[in-house]
N, C-alpha and C positions, 0 to 999 in steps of 0.2 A: 613737705609741709601739707597738712590736710587742706582741703577746699574751705572749711568753715573755720580754721584757725585764724586768729586774729593777726593782722598785719599792721606795721607802723611805717608809713612812708613819708610823713609830713611833720614839719617842726611843731606843729600845735598839738598833735597827739602825744601825750606823756605817758598814757597807760590805757589798757582796755576799757571799753565802756561806750554806751551810746552816745553820750554828749562829751566824749574826750576832744572832739574837734567842733565846737559850737560855731566858731566863725565861718570855718570852711563849710560846715553843713548849711548854715542859715544863708549864706551868700549864694547858694544855688538857686534861691528864689529869683535871682537875676536873670535866670534862664527862662524861667515861667513868665516873668513880667516882659521880657523882650518877645516872647512867643505871643503873649496877649496883644501887645502893641501892634505887632504884624500881622494878627490875623484878619483884622478888618482891611488892611491894606492888601490883602493877597486875594481879595474875593474875585472870582471868575478865573483864577490862575491855579489849576489843581496841582501842578508840580510845586509851586510856591507854598501853597496850603500843606502839602506833605512836608515841605523843609520846616514849616512852623510847627508842625505836630512832632517832627523829630527833635527840633530845638527844646521843646518842653520836655521830651523824653530825656534829653542830655541832663536837664536839671535833676530829674527824678533819679536818673542812674547814678549821678555824681552824689546826690544826698544820701542815697543808701550806701554807697561806698564810704562817705565820711562819717557815717553813723555806725554801721556794722563793720565795716572794714576788714573784709575777708576776701579771699580769691574769687568766690562766687559774685560778690558784689563789685569786685574789680572787673570782671567780664561785663556785668550790667552797666558799668560805667563806660567802658570802651565801645561796646556794640553800637549804642546811638551816635557816638562821635563818628565812628567808621561809615555808618548809614549816612550822616549827613554829608560828609566827604564825597561819597560816591554818588549820591543824589545830585549834588551841586556840579560835580564833573560832568554828569550826563546833561543837566540842565544847560550849563555853560557851553558843552560841545554842540548841543542841538540847536540852541537859541542864539547863543553869541557867535558862534563860528558857522552857524547854518550848516551843519552837517545832517545827514540823513538820520533817523532815530537808530538804525542798525550800526552806522559808523559812529554815532555818538555812544552808542553801548559798548563797541570795541574800545574806544576811548576810555570809558569808565573802567572797564575791566583791566586796561592796561595800567591803571593806577596802582593795582596790587603788585605787579612785579617792579613797577618803577620804585615804590616805596621799599620794596624788600631788597632792591639793589643799592639804594641810597641811604637807608637808615644806618647800615654798618659804618658807611663812610662818615656819616655825621656823629657817630658814636666815638669816633677818634679825636672829635674836637674836645679839647680839655675843658672840663667843668659842665659841659652840655648835659651829660647824666640821661636820665629818662626822657629828657624833653628831645632828645634826638629822634624819638618816634614820631614827633610833630614837625621837625624841620623840612621835609620835603614839600609839605603843604604851601607855606608862603612862596617858595620856590615856583611851584607849579602856578599859584595864582598870578604872579608876576609874568610868567611865560604867557598866560592867556591875555594879561593886560598888554604885553607887548605886541601879540598878534593882533590885537584889536586897536591899536593906537592910532590908526589912520580910519578904519571903517567905522569905529564907534569909540571916538576919543573920550567922552563923558563916562562911557561904561569902563574904559580902560583906567581912566582916573580914579574911578570908584573902586575898582579891583585893587589898584595900587594902594590905595589908602586902606583897605581891608587887609592888604598883606602887611603894611606897616602896623597896624593895630594888632595883628597876630604875632608879629615879632616882639613887640613891646609886652604882650601878655605873656609870652614865653619867657622874656627875662625874669619877670616874677615868679614864674613856675620854677625856673632854674635856680634862682638865688634863694629859694625857700630854705634849703638846709644850710648852705653855706653862711647865711646870715642869721641862723637860729640863736647863736650864742649872744648876739647883741639885739635881736628882735624876736623875743620868745614866741609871740603870736605867729610869726612866720609871714610869708607874702603869698602863700598859695591863693587866698581868698582873692587877692587882686587878679589873679589869672582868671578866676571865675568872673569877676565882674567885668573885666577888659573883654573876655573872650565871649560873653553874652552880648556885649555891645557889637563886637565884631561880627558875630554871627548873624545877629539882627540887621547890621549894616549891609552884610552880603546878600541877605534876602532882598532887603531894599533896593540894592543895585540891579539885582535880577528883575525885580518888579518894575523898576523905572525903565529898564531897558525894553521889557515886553509891552509896556503901555505907551511907549514912545516919549516918555519924559526924561529920558536920560540926556 
């Protein structure tokens, strides 16, 4: 398949065309709205500000993918998501677990082999499909929550809530195709909406921890 050939991975898309997925496309505005809400709350926290910018980029990349729908825009969709994960792992390792920057950097790099080793295992779960690529993330969030359960219980609870939101959003991402016959619009748009809320929430958890309001 050529890089610019049209791809069809979601229930809502029935044919090639810019507006073949109008709901999936427009709901990416939720990421931009979440970023705008969090922008003022992250003043004075450069790492949090970087998360907000990447959050907005997730919305832009996903919008391009759900309008142009080819392999190039697919990469543009994935890169900001991976960037947010790596940025948050570094921030959580340095500021939640109090690791030195270089140790936090090692923890961040370690996410890549962790994901590479566990995604194939998640791929064996019946029905999970392409959502297996995201499955290691809520597990990792819960690991950080467990490590913080005594040192910073409020932050741990916030992380656990974020993991729960992510799992719920992944459910809607996963059932998009299986429910296509009974729900032609699909459920992928709910992944966008819930994921935008979840990412904004995760930034808020970080801000509250850093500002002592956790």
